[in-house]
C-alpha positions in Angstrom: 147.1 0.3 -9.4 146.6 -0.3 -13.1 145.0 2.1 -15.6 141.3 1.6 -16.3 140.8 -0.3 -19.5 138.4 -2.6 -21.2 138.8 -6.2 -20.0 137.3 -7.9 -23.1 134.1 -8.3 -25.1 131.0 -8.4 -22.9 128.3 -9.3 -25.3 127.1 -8.6 -28.9 123.6 -7.4 -29.7 122.2 -7.9 -33.2 119.0 -6.2 -34.4 116.7 -8.7 -36.1 113.5 -8.5 -38.1 112.1 -11.9 -37.2 113.1 -13.2 -33.7 111.9 -16.8 -34.2 113.8 -17.1 -37.5 117.0 -15.7 -36.0 116.8 -17.8 -32.8 116.3 -20.9 -35.0 119.3 -20.0 -37.2 121.7 -19.4 -34.3 120.4 -22.3 -32.3 119.8 -25.0 -34.9 122.3 -24.1 -37.6 125.2 -22.8 -35.6 124.7 -24.6 -32.3 124.3 -21.6 -29.9 122.6 -22.4 -26.6 119.4 -20.5 -25.9 119.2 -19.2 -22.3 116.3 -16.8 -22.5 113.6 -15.6 -24.9 110.9 -13.0 -24.6 108.6 -11.2 -27.1 111.3 -8.9 -28.5 114.6 -10.5 -27.6 116.7 -13.6 -26.8 120.0 -14.4 -25.1 122.1 -17.2 -26.6 125.6 -18.4 -25.8 128.5 -20.0 -27.7 131.6 -20.6 -25.7 132.4 -17.2 -24.1 130.2 -15.3 -26.5 127.0 -13.9 -25.1 124.7 -13.0 -28.0 121.6 -10.9 -27.6 119.1 -10.8 -30.5 116.9 -7.8 -30.3 113.7 -7.5 -32.4 113.9 -4.1 -34.1 111.4 -2.6 -36.5 114.3 -0.8 -38.2 116.2 -4.0 -38.9 116.3 -4.7 -42.6 117.9 -7.4 -44.7 120.4 -5.1 -46.2 124.1 -5.9 -46.9 126.8 -3.5 -46.0 129.5 -3.2 -48.5 132.4 -3.0 -46.0 134.4 -5.8 -44.3 132.8 -5.5 -40.8 131.9 -8.9 -39.5 131.8 -11.3 -36.5 134.1 -14.3 -36.6 133.0 -17.3 -34.7 135.5 -19.8 -33.4 135.2 -23.4 -34.5 137.4 -26.3 -33.5 139.3 -27.8 -36.4 137.6 -31.3 -36.3 134.2 -29.6 -36.5 134.8 -27.0 -39.2 134.0 -29.0 -42.4 130.7 -30.4 -41.0 129.5 -27.1 -39.7 130.6 -25.2 -42.8 128.6 -27.7 -44.9 125.6 -27.2 -42.7 125.8 -23.4 -43.0 126.2 -23.6 -46.8 122.8 -25.2 -47.0 121.0 -22.4 -45.2 123.1 -19.2 -45.6 124.4 -17.1 -48.5 128.2 -16.8 -48.8 129.5 -13.2 -48.9 133.2 -13.7 -49.4 135.7 -16.4 -50.3 138.5 -17.1 -47.9 141.9 -15.7 -48.8 143.6 -15.6 -45.3 145.4 -18.1 -43.1 143.2 -20.7 -41.4 140.0 -22.3 -42.5 137.1 -19.7 -42.8 133.6 -19.5 -44.2 132.1 -16.1 -44.6 128.3 -16.1 -44.7 125.2 -14.0 -43.9 122.7 -14.6 -41.1 118.9 -14.2 -41.9 119.1 -10.4 -41.4 122.2 -9.9 -43.5 124.7 -9.7 -40.6 128.1 -10.7 -41.9 129.6 -13.7 -40.0 132.6 -16.0 -40.4 133.3 -19.5 -39.1 137.0 -19.5 -38.4 139.7 -21.9 -37.2 142.6 -20.3 -35.5 143.5 -17.7 -33.0 145.4 -14.4 -32.7 148.5 -16.5 -31.8 148.2 -18.7 -35.0 147.6 -15.6 -37.2 150.7 -13.8 -35.8 152.8 -17.0 -36.2 151.6 -17.1 -39.8 152.9 -13.5 -40.4 156.2 -14.4 -38.7 156.5 -17.4 -41.1 155.4 -15.3 -44.1 156.4 -11.7 -43.5 154.8 -9.0 -45.7 155.8 -5.5 -46.4 154.1 -2.9 -44.2 153.1 -5.3 -41.4 154.9 -4.7 -38.1 154.5 -7.4 -35.4 155.0 -6.0 -31.9 155.3 -9.2 -29.9 
């Protein structure tokens, strides 16, 4: 029998100050599918990502100064169109300097998000092709 371990990401919950505004952003701008909504929350889905938006009186539009963010997978043929759409509605918080197409932006509550083309496999291949000091690849 195998050791108990986490099997993967189950869901992400984001605290939001204005539920209608946030549902609109995730549904209309990013294309998430809305599955349920109630007075203080909503469930949306994009691919395998289950996103819960939770109305929270403590949620504030405040930027964190660290690099913590959620990266959202985008198919290569759709990246430019979706990135252009996001640029019209969301502030950009970082310029892309890594492998793969990326757009770093803020949602209406200041959560840091990234549209990203690529996978762990493509990132590891990039590091195999362009080794850097101090980075050890284990597989």
